[in-house]
N, C-alpha and C positions, 0 to 999 in steps of 0.2 A: 532068266537067271539073275539073281540079285548081285549087286556090286559088292566086292569085298571091302570097299572103303566105307566106313561109317560116316554119318553126318558130323560126329565129333572130330574124327580124324581130318575131314575136309575143312572144318572150321579152324582147327589147330594149324593146318598147313597154310590156310589163308592168313591167319593171324601172324604166323612167323614171317610171311612175306611183307607184312605191313610194318614191322618193327622199324622204328627210326630213332636216331639220336639227334639231339639238338646241339647246335654250335652257336656260341655268342662270340662275336669278333669285334674288337675295338678298332675303328678305322679313323684316320684323319678326315676332317670334313671334305678336303679336296678329293680323296680317294672314294669317299661315299658318293660324292657328286658324280664322279666318273661312272661308278656302278649304276646309279640311278639314271643317268643320261643314256648309257648303253642299253639298259633294260627298256626304257621308254622308247628309244629309237627302234629297237628290235621287237617290241611288244612281247617281252618275256619277263617272267618273275625273277626277282633277285635269287631266290632259291634255285630256280632252274639253271640260271647262268653259273652259279657257284658249283652246283652238282656237276654240270658239264665240264667245268674247269678241273674239278677233282678227278673225274674220270680220265681227263687228258693227262693228268699227272701219273696215273696208273700206267697208261700206255707209254709214257716217256721213261718211266723207271723200268718196266718190264714189257717190252713191245709184244712178246709172244703170249702174254696173259692179260688181256684187257677185260674190264668189267662190262657186263651187258648194259645196253641203254636202259634207262629208267622207264618203266611202263606206266 
């Protein structure tokens, strides 16, 4: 029996999951150094650290409704 989901629908669903927005932030040199040092010490990207922090804000604002981890 053939699947009821077409290739196009699958592609569209995958594309929807990949949509991202870009954020540009101006930081003092000292704060940028803190971020770089943290990322280097923990072998993580700046984007990963910032995404995790934003997810923690969601949990702090509404503990019963947290965002799923980024895959």
